[in-house]
C-alpha positions, 0 to 999 in steps of 0.5 A: 315745537313750533316751526314755521317756514316762510319763502322770502325774497326774489331768490325764494329762500326759506326763513324759519321761525322756531319756537318753544310752545311752553316758554314762547321763546323763539328764534328766526333762522335766515331772515333773507327778506320780507321782514314785515311778513316775518314779524307779522308771523312772529306776532301771530305766534306770540313768540319772543325772539331771542336769537337770529341765526344766519346759516351763512352770509349770502344776501338772500339769507340775510337781507332782512336781518337789520329790520328783524333785529330792530323789531325784536332786540334779538342776539345775532349769531353767525359763524366767525368765518362768514362774519367778514362777508356779511356786507359784501354786496357783490352777489346781491349786485350780480343778482340785480338786487340791492344790498341791505346792510347787516349789523355786527353780530352779537355772537360769533360761532365756531361750531358745537355751541348749544343754543336753547329756547326754553326746553328746546336745545340745538347744536351748531354744526360747522358745515363749510363748503357752500361758504367757509362759515356755513352752519347747520342747526340740529336738535329735537330730531330736525336739522336746519341745513341752510344751503348745504343740503337740499332735497335731492341736491347740495349747495352750489360751490362755484361762488367765492368761498365755495369748495366741492370736496369740502361740502361733500365732507361736511355733509358726510361727517356732520349730517349723514351721521344723523338718524334717517328719521331726522327731518331736514329743513333746507335753505331753499325748497321743500323739507326732506329727511336724512334717510331719503337723502342718504338713499336718493341724493345723487351727489351722495349716492353717486358723486359727480366726477370732477372736471379734468 
């Protein structure tokens, strides 16, 4: 399996290029910016991109979507609960960035769908909390968690649509049931493993108290 991580945009989000070495079918997860760099790497890897998967609708994970879709003709997939906020420009403006329009999705996800790239198979996990339609993508002993789970942290829940109890529930019910050896590829920062986060993540080992 091919997994390439590119750090893109001013918020330094992780974009992943994932491919099947045998069939050369691939997908792009969270093309958050710098579409030229993404496509340069796609061509270098010799992949045919069939899917663009958005783990959630925040601008730092979707800004390069239109250009990548135009270059590849790939199907765009996002959870149905985040589809209506793909073109909400508020967060981009608050961050001092220009909103880049996102095309209508070709596939609205609900959770538990199976996505295949040649001989590779992934399951869509619904993990709301950072946004109402946050997803993770699990398969081949790896999981792409978007902004739900990071190395030593979790996604922020103080933005519109975020909810702390919900993200903790999502992590516990959808991610912490995975094997310790499963490698975690988050939406920001370095990779980690489920086992490391289970034992060391302060939000899971000793959840912060709520504000009174």
